[in-house]
C-alpha positions in Angstrom: 0.0 0.0 0.0 1.3 3.4 -1.0 1.8 5.8 1.9 0.3 9.3 1.3 2.2 12.3 2.5 0.7 14.4 5.2 -0.1 17.9 3.9 2.2 20.6 5.2 0.8 23.6 7.0 0.8 26.8 5.0 2.5 29.5 7.0 2.3 33.3 6.6 4.8 35.6 8.3 3.7 39.2 8.7 6.1 41.8 10.2 7.2 45.3 9.2 10.8 44.4 10.0 12.5 42.6 7.1 15.2 41.0 9.3 12.7 39.5 11.7 10.5 38.3 8.8 13.5 36.6 7.2 14.7 35.1 10.5 11.3 33.6 11.2 11.1 32.2 7.7 14.5 30.6 8.1 13.5 29.0 11.4 10.3 27.7 9.8 12.2 26.0 7.0 13.6 23.4 9.4 10.1 22.5 10.6 9.0 19.5 8.5 5.3 20.0 9.0 5.1 23.4 7.5 6.2 25.7 4.6 6.4 29.4 4.4 4.1 30.4 1.6 3.8 34.1 2.3 5.9 36.9 3.7 4.3 40.3 4.1 5.2 43.7 5.6 1.7 44.6 6.8 -2.0 43.7 6.7 -2.6 45.3 3.3 0.4 43.4 1.8 -0.9 40.2 3.5 -4.4 40.6 2.0 -3.1 41.2 -1.5 -0.8 38.1 -1.3 -3.3 35.8 0.3 -5.8 36.6 -2.5 -3.3 35.1 -4.9 -2.0 32.1 -3.0 -5.0 31.1 -0.9 -5.7 30.7 2.8 -3.0 30.0 5.4 -3.1 27.4 8.2 -0.8 29.4 10.5 0.0 33.2 10.7 2.9 34.5 12.6 1.9 38.2 12.8 3.4 40.9 15.0 0.8 42.9 16.9 3.2 45.9 16.7 2.8 46.5 13.0 2.2 50.2 12.1 -1.1 51.5 13.5 -1.3 49.0 16.3 -1.7 51.5 19.1 -4.7 53.2 17.5 -6.3 49.9 16.3 -6.4 50.9 12.7 -7.9 48.2 10.5 -4.5 47.1 9.1 -2.5 47.1 12.3 -1.6 43.8 13.8 -4.6 43.8 16.2 -7.0 45.2 13.6 -6.0 42.8 10.9 -6.4 39.8 13.2 -9.9 40.9 14.1 -10.7 41.3 10.3 -9.4 37.9 9.5 -11.3 36.2 12.3 -14.6 37.8 11.4 
């Protein structure tokens, strides 16, 4: 009987700091159960990319993205609320 591969989790990394985004992506590459499909700088960038590549299983998203303190729709907090709704 042929063994079927377990689907890997699709991971999105969203952070306004390029170095942190790349570091998290590098760490995720050693995890065999997931693959980084999307790297974005903010919520707007995330939404544009996810429309092209499809839904994610796991999002690593900084709550400190620009606009976080005033709860703008595309801040880390605002975007999380939009995606959950």
